[in-house]
N, C-alpha and C positions, 0 to 999 in steps of 0.2 A: 291438278284437274285430272279426273279419270275419264278416259275415252271409251264409250260403250257403243257397240253397233248391234242393232237388231236386224235379223234377216227374215223377210217374208216372201213367200212364193204363191200364196193363194188368198182368196177372199176370206176363207175360214180362219187361217192362222192369224191374219191381220186383225180380225175381230177379237181374237183372244189375247193378243199382245198390246193392243192399242192403249188400254188403260195403264199398262205398265210403263209404256214409253212416255205418255203424257205426264204421268206422275214424276218419273225420274228426271225428265228434262227441265222441270221447274227448279231443280237444285243447281246452282252455279258451279258446284263441285264436280258435276258430271257434264261431259260433252256428249250428247246423244245423237246418233245417226241411224237412219233406217235404210237398208239395202233392199230395194224393191225389184223383184224379178218374177220368173215363172208365169203363171196364168195372168197375173196382173198386167203383163205387157202384151197380151194377145187380144186383138180386137174381137175375135170370135167369141171370147168369154166375157165381153163387156168392158174391156180396157179398165179394169178396176184400180189401176194405178191412180186414176182420177180421184178415187175415194181417199187414197192416202194423201193426195194433195190438199184435200178439203178437211183433213182431220185435225189440223192445228199442229202437226209435227213440223219441226223447224228444219231439220237437215235431212234431205231426201236424195238418195242416189239411185238411179234407175239403170237396169241392165237387162237386155234381151238375151235369154239363155236357151232359146229353143224356137223351132218352127213347128207347125202342127203335125209334121211327119216324124219328128224325132221320138225315138223310144226312150224309156226312162234312163237307161245307162248312158245314152248320149247327152241327155239333159243334165245328168249328174256330172259328167265330164266337163261340159261347157260351164256349168255353175262353178265348179272348182276353179277353173281357169280364170273366169271373170272375177270371182270373189277374191281369189288369191292375189290377182293383179291389184285390186283395190286396196287390200290389206297392206301390200308392199309399199304402196304410195301414201297410204294414210294409216300410220301405226295406230293400233287399237290395244286397249288394256283388257277388254272383255268382249266376247261375242255371245249374243243371246239367240238361240234357235228354239223353235217350237215343234213338238209333235213328231210326225212320222213321214214327212215328205222328203223327196230327194234333195230339195234345197236345204233342209235341216241337216241331212247327212253331209252335204257338201260343206256347210259351215262348220260342222264338227270336225271334219277331216282337216280343213284348212287351219283351224285353231290348234288342233292336236299336233300337227306336223310343223307348226310355226311357233310352238311354245307360248300360245296365247290362251288365257283362261276362257273356258266356254261354259255357259249356263244353259240348261235344257228345261223348257217349260212343258209340263204334262208328260214326263217320262213314266215308265212303269205300268202303262196301261196295256190292255190286250185287245186284239181283234182277230179276225180270221184270215188275213191276207198277208201279202208281202209288206204291207204297211207296218205290221207288228215286228217283222224282222228288222226293218229300217229303224223303228223306234228303239228297240233294244240295242241295236248297233250304235246308235247315237249315245245311249246311256254309257256304253263302254268307252266312248271317246271323250266325254265331257268331264268337267271337274265339279260342277255344281248342279244339283237336281232340285227343281222346284215342282213338287208333285201336287196332285189334286186332293188325295185322300190317303187314309191309312193303308188301304189295299195296295195302292201304287207304291207307297213308302216301302212296304214289305217286299214287293217284287224287285225294286231297285236294290234292296239289301241282298236278296237272293242272287242278284247278278254280281255280287262281290263288291258293292260300293260301300265305303265307310259311312256310318250313321251321321258323322259330323259334317258330311257333304250333302245331306238330304234335308230338304225343308218343305214342310207341308203348308202350302199357301192357298189351297183351294183352286178352283178353275177360274181364271181371270175373266172369262166371258160373263160370269155372274155379276161382276161389277157393272157391266153394261146392262144386263138384264134387269138389275135393280134400279137403274138410273131413272130419275123422274124426267129426264130429258128425251126419253124415247118418243118418237112421233106417234100421234094417235092414228087409229085405223082409217079415219076419214082422210087425213093428209096422205097416208100411205097409198090408199086406193087412188087418190087423185094424182099423186106423183108418178105411179107406174101404170096409170090408166086401166086399173082393174075394174071390170064391170060386174063382178060377182058380189052378192051380199053374203052368201053362204058358200064355202069352198073347203077343199082339202088341199094339201101340198104334196106334189111328187118331187122327190129329190133322189135320183138314182145314179150310181157311179159304176164304172167297170170294176170287176174283180180280175186283176191281171192274170191270176193263176187259173181262171175259168174262161178265158177269152174264146176258146173254141165253142163254148156253149152260150156265149153272151147274146148272140142274135136271137136264139130260141127263147132264152130267159126273158129278154126285153119284149119279145113278141107276146109271150104269155101275160106279162104284166100289163102291157098296153091293151090287150084284149079284155082283161079283167076290168080295167078302169073304164073302158068304153061301155062295157056291159053294165057297169054299176049305175050309169045315168047320173052320176054326181059331177059337180064342177071341180076342176083341178087347176091350180096354179102350178105350172111345170117350170122348174128352174133347171137350167142346163147343168149337165154333169161336169166333173172335173176333167182334166186333160190327160188322164192316164191312158195307157195303151188299150185300145178297144172302144174308145169313145165314139168313133165313127159308126160302129154298129148300133149304138144307142140312138145317135142322130138319124140313122136310116129308118129306124122304127118310128121315131118321133114325127117323121114326115106325114104319117097317117093322122096326126093330131092337129095339124096346122089349119085345116078347114073345118074342124069339128068345134062347135060353139061351147062344148063342155070344157074345153081346154084353152088356157092362156099361157103362152110360152114366154119366158123371160130369160135372157142370157145370164144375168146376175142381179143381185140386190145388195145394196149397202147393208151392212150388218145390223144396224139399228132398225132399218125398215123391215129387214127379214124377221127380226125378233117380234116386231109388232104384228106382222103378217102371220107368223107362227102362233103367237099368243091368241089370236082371234080365229084360228082355223078350227074345223071340225076334227081333223087329225092330220098326221103326216105319214106318208107311205114311201117306201123305197129302202135304201140301205145306208143312208147318211148318218154320221155321228150326231147330227142335230136331233135325230129321233131318239138317241140314247142319252144325250146330255141336256140340251136346251128344252126339248119338249116335256120331259118329266118334271123339270123345274116349274114349268107353267101348268102342269097337270094335263097337258094335251096328249091324247092317245097316239100311240105309234104302232104302225103295222110295219114291222121290220122283215124285209124279204131276203132270204138266202144267208150266205155265210160271212158276208163282209164285216159284220159286227159280232162275230161269234164270241160268246162268253164275256162280252164287254160289260153288260149290265142287264139285270133282270128286274126292272122296276114294275110297279103295279100297272102302269099305263102302257106297257110294251107287250105287243102280241107278235110272236115270232112264227113265220110261216115259210114254207119252201116254194119253189116255182111250180105251183100246181094251180091251174085256173080256178077250179071249184073252191079250193081252200082260200085263195085270195079273195074271191067274191064273197065267201062266207065271212071272212074276217072284216071286210068292209061293211057287210050287213050288220054284223054284231058290234061294231065299234061304238055304237050308241050305248051299249051296256058296259063299256069299259069304265072302271073307276077313274075319275078325274082327280086323283090324289097326287098332290105335289110331293116331290122328293128332293132331298138336300144332300145327296150322296157326294156331290162335287163341291161342297162348301157353302158358305153363307155370304160371300162377298168380302170386300176388303182385301182382295189379293194384291192390289196395287200398293197399298200401304205396307203389307207384310213383305212384299218383294223389295220395296224401297228401303225399308228398315234393315233388311239383311245386307243390302249393298252398302249401307252406311257403316257397317262394322269393319273396323280396320283389319281384323284378322283374315277376312275374306280375301283381301288383296295381297296379304303376305304369304298365303299358302303356296306351297310348291305345286307346279303344274304336273310334276311326275306322278303317275298313277300306280297304285299297288292293289292287287286283289285282296279283299278282306274275307277271311274265312270265318264263318259263324258256326256255332254248334246248334244247328237246327234239329228239332225233333220231328223228323218226317214220318216215323213209324211208331 
C-alpha cells in the first residue's frame, strides 16, 4: 500500500485538489490522507475545514498553523514544524502540494529534507507577486510536476526540471466546473441568503509587496464600486499580510444595500455564483482561470495576476477611479467567449493513472539540474 498525503491551506487550493483526492482514495492500493491547515482553521475566514469534513474524504488531520497576527514567514515556520511532526509519526510515501501558498512551500521543504517524494499541482505558472517566487521555489524542491498546460510545462523545463518528471494534466478545478452535480443558482442563493437577482463578484486580495499602498488601492476600488450603483457579492480576501487594510475599507460596505459580504463559499457554490454573475472584479486567480472557462467577464485590478493570462474576457486596469468605473460600464461589451487554456477536464483520471505507474515510485528522490539547449535568441 502506498501512503499519500495531500496538504491544503486555503479554500482555493482545496477546490483544485478535491477531485484528485476523491479519485485516488477509491483505490485500495493507496492510503490517502489530507492535512488541513491555514485559512481553513480560522473562524474569521469561515472555518472552511468544515467543507473538507463534508467532502467525502476519509482521512483528515487538522492543524492550526497561525493566528491572525502572524506574518507569512511565521506561518511557514509553524507549518513546517507541525507537518514535519505529523510526517515523523505517520510515515508517508508521497506528499502532494498545490500552487503558491506558504503551506505548499512548507510541504515541499519537509518532503525534500526527509527524502520523501513530493508532487506539485499547477507549477510553472506566473503572477506578479511573491506567490510566483513561492511557486517556482516549490518547483525546485519537488520530484513530480502536474502542470495545467504547455506554457507551464515549458516554464518548469526552463527551471531545469527533466521532461520525464513533468505531466500535463490540465487544471483539476475544471473537473468540478464540468460536474453535473453543481448546485443550481436558486439553491445557491437560498443557501447563502443572497438577495440579488443580478450581481457581480468582488474578490480582492493583498499584494504583499505593495502593502504600503494597499489602503489607498482598496479605497479607490471601493469608491468605484459604490459609484457604479451595481450589486456586488463581496467574498473576503485571503489571509496574506495586509488583509486588515482591506477589511478596514470594507467597513464602508456593510450598511450599503449594493453589497453582500460573505467570509467564504464552498467551491461548488462559488462556481455556480460565478457562472451566473455579470462579471468578477478584483485580483483573484478565479478571474483568470475559472471565469474565462465560463465566459464570464473579468476586470482584473493591479499587478497580482501580472502576465498570468490574457483571455478574451479579461480587462486589465490599474488603480485609477475613472478607469475602473469605465471598465465596469463597458463590461457589457466584453465578449463572453469561453476559453480552454487550462484543459478540458479529466485531471483526476490523468493524475490517478500516473500514480499507478510503478516507475513513479521507483525513481530516486535525488534531484539534478537538467540543462537544455534552448534557442533564446
